[in-house]
N, C-alpha and C positions, 0 to 999 in steps of 0.2 A: 503261846502254842497255840495250833491251831488242828486239833485233835480232837476227835470225839470217843467214846469207849462203843468198840464196836462198830461205829457205823463213817459213811462217810464222811469230808470235811465239808459236803454239799449236797442236801436235804433231796430225797429222792422227789419226783414229778409225783406231785398228788396225785392219788389211785381218783378214775371221772366217776363221779358222781351218778350213782347208780339210781339216786329215791325219780320217779314222778316230775316232770314240767308239773308243776302247775297250771291249772286252766286259766287258759286267757280271758280276761272277764267279758262281760257285750258291751255291742257297743253303747257311747256316752252320744247326748245328741246332744250337740252345743244350739242354740238359741237360733232359728231363722238359717241353720246351717244343714246339708248331709250328714246321717248320721259319720262318727267321729270313731275311731276302733285306735282302743288303749295297745302301745308296743306292749309283746310280753315283756319283761325281764331278759340281759342275756346273760347268760352263763359264762364265768371266766374262763379263760384256756388256759388247759395246759402249759405247762414249763414245758419246750421242748426240750428233748436229752443234749447234754454234755460231751461232747466228745474233747477232750482232753491230748490226748498221744502220750509221746515218752512212753519212757520207764515202767515200771511194777517192779518191784524189789521186794520178795516173800523172803521170808525170812523165820526162825524160831528167833525168841530172845537170848541173849548168853551168846556163848560162841557162833553159831549160826550168823547172828546178827551184827558179830566184830564182823566175821570176814566181809559181810556188802560194807558194811560201812569203809572198810580197806578200801573198799573202789573207788572212793569218793573222785582220784583224780578223776577217771571215768569219766561220772554220772555228773557230778557238783555243774557241769553245765548245760544238761537236759532236764529238760522235766520232768517228774518221777514224783512214783506215789507207793509209797511204805504197806505190807499188812505182816504185822507180829502182833506178838503176847504184849500184853499191857502191864508192863516188868518196870522195878525202878530202874534197870539198865536202861529199858527203851526207852523210856520216855527223855534220861540222861542221852542218850546217843542221837535222838531223832528229833533234838528240840526244835522247832518253829518250822519241824519237816510238816506235809504231809500225808497223815499215819492213819490206816485205816485195822480196829484194834480186831485178830479175831479169838476168838474162841480158844480154851484150853485147859486143863491138859489133852494131848492126842494125843502117844502113847498109848495106843489097844482104849481107845475109847471112840468107840461108834459114835454112841449120843452127841458126839464137839465135832468126828469127821462129818454130821449131816449140816450140822448150824455152820460146818465152813465153808460145805460144796454150796451152802445156801447164800453165803457174805460173798460167796465168788460169783456167783450169778449175777448177784447185783453190782459187786464191785466192777466188775470185767462190762457189763454192758455203759452204765455210768461213766468210768473211765478211756472206756479203747485203746490200751497200753496198744506200742506199736512191737513191744514184747515182755516177756514177765523171766526176769530174771534168779532165782534160788540157789540156796546152800543147805535147801530143807528148811526144817527134818518135816513134821508127817503137815506140818501145814500147807507143804507146797503139792500133793496131791492131787486135791480140787483144783488149784488154779492151774495144773497144769492138765490134766483130762480136761474141764472146761476151758484154756485157752488154745485144747487143737480144735479141738468143735469151731470152737470161733476165728478157725482159719490165724491163730496170735503166733507167730516164733516164738520160742521158749528156751531157754540155756541156763543148762543147768550145772554149779560148778558143784564138784565130792567135794568134800570138806577136808583139810589138809592130817585129817590126822587120825585118817582110817587106810592105810597101808598093803594090808596085808587082806582083808578082806574087803567085799562091797558090803557100803550102807544098805539098810531094809531101803529108805525110801527114793535113795537112786535107783536101787533094782526098781520098785513099783513106780517109776517117775518116767525109767530110761524110754520106753514105749510110744510117749507123753513126748518126745523133751527131741527138739529139735537138732541144738548143738549140744554135746558134752563136752565141757570141759574138767580138769585134775591137773593137780599141782603139783606133784612126783612122777618122776620117769615110774619111779617101784607100781604104781596106778596104772600107769597104761596097759598096762601084762595083765589088768580087772575089765578094763575099756578098751579094747584093740583100736574102737573109731573113735574113740576122745583126742584131743586135742592137749595138749598140753603150757600152764600158761604159767606155773611157779607160784610156788606159796605166797599166799595173802597177807599172812601175818608174820 
């Protein structure tokens, strides 16, 4: 499995060395020759930022993740990166997938919201996805906000088990959503501008 806890599968570029460069040594005199100045040791170059493109699938573990996994006929032939919680079902479903583990729980948890916001910045800048797709829940919000700021299209799919009311995550993500999809015609009454795609499970 090529996954790591709470970080990307590829390391972030190392931070620039902020220490002052050592002073170059004085001239070295060779016998019967002009003074020769020794060359200062070169600093290693930073690794350039990697741009992978593809799609980023963001969702909490459990039913949210299961609905994203059900889209396999669509994402199977595309470059992809997942963001979810490190739980047994997620590790099983995403075996051999490229995953960033998010912080949880997210329900009414401001510290983890902030941690996931920082994680979103690093992950989006590192992966540079062509689109972000999510079924919720709370982990989606920072990725949608930052995705909108970075000009990345966002696709939100409302979960199939909420027919008579809108989910909190859908309401929060709506201003930052490029395309809103629903799974039931009844849900379209809650989201007039949404597109019905049918049930995923």
